[in-house]
Steps between C-alpha positions, in 0.01 A plus 500: 500500500174502307303248703401593853371164615478148365424152625458154356211265568503160331553577129392866510721803554325804651652845460379834632632770268334781697470814281653444158480664156251317277745431217764373740252255650375397155856426385558292813177310437614425146831363632325264741244401238778408256687311773198274558435454127866407442492247785186340356652477152822355640309237696306392193821460299694339787256283695778323688653813654214737570543847650268617781220732390466761776188716500545869574255730681578871508328763712554873445347839447574744219527875456202639304472309172234399247535172310306393192456131423550359153124481434429844646390820330741794517209746519420367848787719617317833523800732534793613286875477561522850649243420765671170577812698589294743707368218721840325512373192319642279225328281240592161352349269242568153633456133411235389749133446428234754589460871437636802686565524872681716751774413749622729773604545863278327753410221258611140555623350173570128468684335212479118513741343251379142517525183293127439459570168329676376815202620704261330257310827451352649185508877463133544596539288812816691588324838474213363710754394767644853504150640548438249780813612684404868481140429607631305801744778593226763481269284713764502774454879513120477491462596132278281283673455165321345201549397140325686219385296201700587190768694688812376676605638835322544831202728544258621766119509484485364147120469497449871572555824305793562740711211363865594537835330452746464785756272333606481136642180350688474172732216408711364221569128453740345248617138501270469802710747701321801648611857562343835592221453755281705733476854640305535825396852596592527866577867578498608136440859384184436298516839324745350252225273371313810380743528209419158350209272425617234749530162329302653212182557705322834479205412727667351808704649781809407696560489871765417758520324833564837664184648348286202597632478856530873567863465607839407361599135508844364590628381162779298659 
C-alpha cells in the first residue's frame, strides 16, 4: 500500500507518504488536483446536486532530486547528467512557479492541494499563509524565520550579509486550485545545494534546522 498514514479533518484529507519518488508523488498530486477541479466544474454545471470538494494535504520526503520551475533558468543547474548520476540525483522540469530547488532525505515537503476559491484566498495571500505556517513552526523550535522582500519562502537574518533560506516555496494554481508547495530543510544534506543556484540566487545561502540548532530534529 502506497500511503503509510492518513486522516480526515473536516473537509481536508491529510496523507503522509513518507519517502517517495518525486515523479510518483507528482503524478499523485496531479490526480488529486484534477479530482478537485472536476468536482468544481460538476458543481457549477449541476448546482442542485453538488459534490463535496475535499482538500488534500500531502507530506513526504524525496530521494535526491532537483526540480526547475516553469519560469526558471536551466543554467542554474550547475552540473551535467553524468554528475547527477554520480550523486544519485534526478532532475525534472515541472509546472510550478519559481526557479530551481533541491529535495532530498531529511527535508519535510508539503503539497497542499486546496480549492483557494472555497477558502476565499488569492494566490499571494495563500503563499503568505504558507510562509506564516513555516515561520510559526520554526518559532516553536526557537528559530526566527522571516520573509525576504522580492523572494518567496522563509529566510533567516534577512537584514544581514548572512541571509539564508531555510524553506523554499513554489506553487501552481489553476482554476483556483493549488498544487506543489513547500520544502523545509530539517536534517537536509546541504552539500547538494552546492550544485545549483538555489531559487536562482547566486548571493544567498541555504541552511537547515539541524545546522541552526546544532542537532538533528525529530521530523515526525
